[in-house]
C-alpha positions as CSV (number, residue, x, y, z in Angstrom):
1,M,124.7,91.5,25.3
2,N,121.1,91.5,26.4
3,R,118.4,90.7,23.9
4,F,115.2,92.7,23.6
5,Y,111.7,91.9,22.5
6,D,108.6,93.7,21.2
7,L,105.9,92.6,23.7
8,T,102.4,92.1,22.1
9,D,99.4,89.9,23.0
10,D,98.4,86.7,21.3
11,M,95.8,87.7,18.7
12,D,95.6,84.1,17.5
13,Q,94.4,82.7,20.8
14,P,91.0,81.0,20.1
15,G,88.1,82.3,22.1
16,R,90.1,85.2,23.6
17,W,88.6,88.5,24.7
18,H,89.1,91.8,23.0
19,L,89.4,95.0,25.1
20,R,88.0,98.1,23.4
21,H,88.5,101.9,23.8
22,P,88.9,103.0,27.4
23,V,86.0,104.9,28.9
24,D,85.5,106.8,32.2
25,E,82.9,106.0,34.8
26,H,80.3,107.8,32.8
27,G,81.0,105.8,29.6
28,Q,82.8,108.7,27.9
29,K,85.8,107.8,25.8
30,I,89.2,108.6,27.3
31,N,92.2,109.9,25.2
32,P,93.9,106.5,24.6
33,W,97.2,108.1,23.4
34,M,98.1,109.3,26.9
35,F,98.8,105.7,27.8
36,I,101.6,105.3,25.3
37,E,103.3,108.6,25.9
38,S,105.6,107.2,28.6
39,R,104.8,109.8,31.2
40,R,103.6,109.4,34.8
41,L,99.8,109.8,34.9
42,D,97.5,111.0,37.6
43,C,94.1,109.7,36.4
44,D,91.0,111.0,38.2
45,G,88.1,108.6,38.3
46,L,87.7,105.0,37.2
47,I,89.0,103.8,33.9
48,R,86.9,101.0,32.3
49,F,87.5,98.8,29.3
50,P,84.5,97.4,27.5
51,V,85.0,93.9,26.2
52,K,83.7,92.8,22.7
53,P,83.7,90.1,21.8
54,D,84.0,88.6,25.3
55,G,86.0,85.5,25.9
56,R,89.0,84.0,27.6
57,E,91.0,86.5,29.8
58,L,94.6,87.1,29.0
59,E,96.9,88.2,31.8
60,F,98.8,90.3,29.3
61,T,96.6,91.9,26.6
62,Q,96.5,95.0,24.5
63,S,93.3,97.0,24.1
64,S,92.5,99.2,21.2
65,F,95.4,101.6,20.6
66,S,97.9,99.0,21.9
67,I,97.3,99.9,25.6
68,P,98.8,97.1,27.7
69,V,96.4,95.8,30.3
70,V,97.7,93.3,32.8
71,H,96.4,91.1,35.6
72,H,97.7,91.6,39.1
73,R,100.0,88.6,38.6
74,V,102.1,90.7,36.2
75,V,102.3,93.6,38.7
76,Q,103.5,91.2,41.3
77,L,106.1,89.7,38.9
78,F,107.4,93.2,38.0
79,E,107.7,94.1,41.7
80,R,109.7,90.9,42.4
81,L,112.0,91.7,39.5
82,G,112.5,95.3,40.8
83,I,111.3,96.9,37.6
84,Q,111.1,100.7,38.4
85,D,110.3,102.4,35.1
86,V,106.6,101.5,35.0
87,Q,103.4,102.7,36.5
88,F,100.4,100.5,37.1
89,L,97.1,102.3,36.8
90,P,94.1,100.4,38.2
91,V,91.3,99.7,35.7
92,E,88.0,97.8,35.5
93,V,87.4,95.3,32.8
94,Q,83.7,94.9,32.0
95,G,82.4,91.6,33.3
96,H,85.8,90.4,34.6
97,G,87.1,90.4,38.1
98,G,90.6,91.5,38.6
99,P,92.4,93.3,39.7
100,W,93.5,94.7,36.3
101,F,96.0,97.5,35.5
102,I,97.3,99.5,32.6
103,L,101.0,98.9,32.3
104,N,102.4,102.4,31.7
105,A,106.0,102.3,30.6
106,L,107.7,105.5,31.8
107,R,110.9,105.3,29.8
108,V,111.5,106.3,26.2
109,I,114.9,105.4,24.6
110,R,116.3,106.7,21.3
111,C,117.4,103.2,20.1
112,I,115.9,102.4,16.7
113,D,118.5,101.0,14.4
114,E,117.2,102.3,11.1
115,A,119.8,100.5,9.0
116,R,118.7,97.1,10.3
117,C,114.9,97.7,10.1
118,R,113.1,96.3,7.0
119,E,111.7,99.7,6.3
120,V,111.8,103.2,7.8
121,R,110.1,106.3,6.5
122,H,110.0,109.7,8.0
123,F,107.4,112.5,7.7
124,K,108.4,115.0,5.0
125,P,107.2,118.6,4.4
126,E,105.0,117.4,1.6
127,D,103.0,115.1,3.9
128,G,101.2,118.2,5.2
129,Q,102.1,117.8,8.9
130,P,104.9,120.3,9.4
131,E,105.0,119.6,13.2
132,R,106.0,116.0,12.4
133,V,108.7,116.5,9.8
134,G,111.6,114.2,10.6
135,E,109.5,111.9,12.9
136,Y,108.9,108.3,12.0
137,R,106.0,107.7,9.7
138,V,106.6,103.9,9.1
139,V,108.9,101.5,10.9
140,S,108.5,97.8,9.9
141,G,110.8,95.0,10.8
142,L,111.8,96.9,13.9
143,R,115.4,96.5,15.1
144,I,117.0,98.4,18.0
145,D,120.6,99.0,18.9
146,P,120.9,97.2,22.3
147,T,124.1,99.3,23.1
148,K,121.8,102.4,23.5
149,V,119.4,100.7,26.0
150,G,121.6,100.8,29.1
151,D,120.0,99.1,32.1
152,A,116.4,99.4,30.9
153,H,114.1,96.4,31.1
154,V,110.8,98.0,29.9
155,F,110.6,100.9,27.6
156,R,109.2,102.4,24.4
157,P,111.5,103.4,21.5
158,W,111.7,107.1,20.8
159,G,109.5,108.1,17.8
160,W,107.6,104.8,17.7
161,T,106.0,104.6,21.1
162,M,103.1,102.3,20.2
163,V,105.7,99.5,20.7
164,L,106.5,98.1,24.1
165,I,110.0,96.6,24.5
166,V,111.1,94.3,27.2
167,S,114.5,92.8,28.1
168,E,115.3,89.1,27.8
169,D,115.2,88.9,31.6
170,V,111.6,90.1,31.6
171,K,110.6,87.8,28.8
172,Q,112.1,84.8,30.6
173,A,110.4,85.7,33.9
174,M,107.0,86.1,32.2
175,E,107.4,82.8,30.4
176,H,108.5,81.1,33.6
177,E,105.5,82.5,35.4
178,G,103.2,80.9,32.8
179,L,101.3,84.2,32.1
180,T,98.7,84.0,29.4
181,G,98.8,86.3,26.5
182,P,102.3,87.6,25.9
183,V,104.0,87.2,22.5
184,F,107.6,88.2,22.2
185,T,109.3,89.2,18.9
186,E,113.0,89.8,19.0
187,V,114.0,93.3,18.0
């Protein structure tokens, strides 16, 4: 059975850069949540990421709001692997050549294994958000049921879409490529 990993960036990398809230070509903030909703996007205009503090580029990084931003080398790797369930949106990173892209995972899978997670809490009526009752409020120590994943290699778990999950094949390919930035935590 294939293993799966929560893909994040290396926050402990000394001297690394930090990408901030995305903005449009006029410097106006863009809704960041649309980049983790796992739907195909048609973005008009240029998306920019301010960098503060500036520092060493990471070929896989997450901006504010856990938006995955990748270097063209990641795009090329995914193309070689034949990964279909992603969209790469071109972006500009302030003060850094590229090309750079938002990695937009297009697949959501209902796969969280609540019994194996360290903690799971759902929204309740008394939380004052009736539209969210039953949805996840907290998931820590995330574990998924790999039997529910099928042939997916890149996806977000239903109800907890700020997490980006990759297959062991993708993990090994990224490590073999020597990409800077990715950190993998088995789920």
